[in-house]
Each structure stands twice: as structure tokens, then as C-alpha cells.
N, C-alpha and C positions, 0 to 999 in steps of 0.2 A: 887673439880671438877672431879677428877678421879673417886671417888665413885659415884657421880651423873651420870656420863657417863656409868659407869659399871652397875649400877642398871637399867639405862634406857634400856640397851639391855637385861639384865637378867629378865626384865619384860615379854619378849617374844613378844614385839610389832612388830619387823620386821619378826619374825617367823610367826605371824598371818597375817601381811600385805602381805608378799611375797607368802605365801602358803594358803591364804584364800580359794580359790576355792577347793583345794584338801582337806583341813580340813573340809569344809562344805559338800563335797561329802562323806567323811567318816562318817559324821553325818546322811547321808541318803538323802541329797538333790540331785536332778537331776542336770545335768551339766548346763542347762539353769537357773535353780533356784539358783545354787551356784554363777553363774556369776552375776545375778541380786543382790544377797545378798552381793557380793563383792563391787558392786557399792554403796549399802546402807552403807557399812562400810566406804567408802571414804567420803560420804556425812556427816555422823555422825562425822567423824574425823575433817572435815572442820568446821562444826558448833561449836563443843565444843572447838576447838582451838581458834576460835574467842572469845568465851565466856571466856576462860582462859586468853587470852591477855587483855580483858577488865577488868578482876577481879584482875590481878596480882598486880597492884598498890593499889587496895582497900583492899584486904585481906592479901597481903604479900606472899612471896615465900614459907615460911614454911607451911602456912595454906593451900595453894593450893596443896602442896606436901602431906600433911596429908590426905586431901580429896581424892586425886588421889590414894594414897597408900591403903587406906581402900577400895576404889572402885576396885582396882587391886585384893586385897586379896579375896574379896567376889566373884567377877566375875570369876576370874581364878579358884577358888575353886569350883564354880558351874559348870563351863565348864568341869572340871575334873569329877565331879559327873555325869553330863549329859552323858559323854562318858562311864563312868564306869557302870552306871545303864541302859543305853540304853534309856534315856529320849527322848522326842520328839525333832526333829531337829529344830522346831520353838523356843522352850525354849532355846536350845543351841545357836541359832542365837541371841536371845535377850541378853543372857549372854555375847556373844562376842561383841555385840554393846555397852553394859555397860562397858566392858573392854576398848574398843576403846575410849569411852567418858571419862573414868577415866584417860587414858593416855593423851588425848588431853588437858584436863583441869588441869592436874598436871604436869607430866614430860614434855609433849609436849610444854607447855607454859613456863615452868620455866627454862629448862636446858640451853638454850643459853643466856638468861638474867643473870642467876646466874653465869655462867662461865665468862661472861664479867665483872661482878661486884666484884668477890671474890678476885681478885689479885691486889696488889699494882702496880702503874704505872711502876716501874722499872723491874718487871718480868711479866707484863700482857701479852705481846705477847707470851712469852715462855709458860706461864700457860694456855692461851687459846689454844695454839697449842697442849699442852699435853692433855687437856680435850677433845678437838675435835678429836684428833688422837685416844684416847682411845675409844671414841664413835664409830668411824667407823671401827676400828680394830675388836672390839667385834661384830659389825654388820656383818662384813665379815665372822668371825669365825662361828657365829650362822647360817648364810646362807649356809656356806659350809658343816657344820655337820648335818644340818636338814635332808637331805636324808638318812643319816645313821639310823635315828630313824623313819622316816616317809615313806620311800620308800614302795610302795605297794607290792613289791615282797620280798625284803630282809631286810626291816626296822626292827629294834629291837622292835618297838611298832607298827608294820604294822597293826595288828588286832584291836588295841584299844590304842589311844595315851593319855589316861588319866594321866599316870605318868608324862608326859611332862608338862602338865598344873598344876599339883600338885607341881612340882618342881618350876615352875615360881611363883606360889602363895606363896610358902615358902620363896623364895628370896624377895618377896615384904613385907613379915613380917619383914625381916632383914632391908629392906629399911625404913619401918615405924619406927623401933627402932632408926635407924641412924638419921632420920629426927627429931624425938622427942628429942633425947639426944645429938646430935652432930652438926647437920647442923645449921650454923649461919643464922640469918635473915638479909638480905641485904637491905630490903625495907627502904628507907629514911635514910640510914646510909652512911656517907661519907667514902671514902677509908681510911682516916687517923683514924677515929673512929673504923672502922672495924678491921684495923691492930692492934690497941691498944687492942681491945677485944680479938682477936685471940692470941696475945702474952701473955695476962693475963691468958687465958685459958690453 
């Protein structure tokens, strides 16, 4: 639960959602265009969250996380490349929308379901609190430190934020490895069976 919440925020999702207009302006979009693009980000997030919720019991939690992780890695890597190479703002926006869709269908759909399923009854309330608290603490930290990197006047990456997105992409490589080798599948598994499996592992 801790690692899922940790990786959720180290994907950069709140960094993008909170600072989308500024990020898009850095990519060369005018203020009005960046505002419209921010609205499109919200629409894509809504649509693919619904898709993820509909698929979560068909494909399973791990499968959605694998799909989302691969989407994260590719889209964040391409966003970094777009900023680094000065590619068109339209291409960058498409990559960001793919990133949002990857989050919504993966982490966005899975995190709260997984956190509610992973703990046995006797520690469920404590475990859910721990997972949820981790999520929001890291969300707050990322929100607070973003201006240090992105501020137009004094930010470390004020001229070109590509290293930020490359870092997020690397973190999603770690997430994918965690999903493949460590994350348990909770689809259709009783709490008792899940507890036995985890003790065995």
C-alpha cells in the first residue's frame, strides 16, 4: 500500500494536473490554448478513469498496473524528449494526454481498490490510513517543491523542464518492476487466501 501510494505521486500526476497550464505555456502554447488544453486533460482523465473502473474486475489489478506503467514510461519519456528537442507543442500535448490516460486506467483506477483489499480485517483501518496518508503527504511535498524546479524566474529547470519528466519516467520503470515481481493480485482472492500467500512469500 505504501509503495503503490508512493509510486502514484512519483509518476508526476499531481505535478501535471496542478501545473498543466504553466507546463503547456512552457511548451509554446498561448494562455488561452493552454487553458483549453487543461480542460481536455480533465476530460481524458474522466473518460479513462471510467474505462479503468469497468476493466478492473475483468483484467485484474496487476494487468491494469502493467498497462498503466508502460504507458507512463513511454509518455513521460516522450514528454521529456519533446521539451529537450523543442518538438511541437501539439505533439507534447498528445503525449501528456497519453500520460493522463495511462494514469487513469492504471493507478487512478487501482490504488483505492487495492489499498482496501490488501489488508486483513484486524489491521485494515490502520493499513488504509497508512496508504492514504502516504499518498497525500507525497502529493503535498511534490506540490510544495515544484516551484523550486519550475518557477519562471528562479526555478532550477526554468528554461527547460525535461529532466523532471525523465525522472518521473525512471520512477515508473521502478514501478513496473515492482508490479511484475512483487505486487500481489487481489482480484477474486479472499482476504484469508491473500494473507496465506503473503505469509508464504
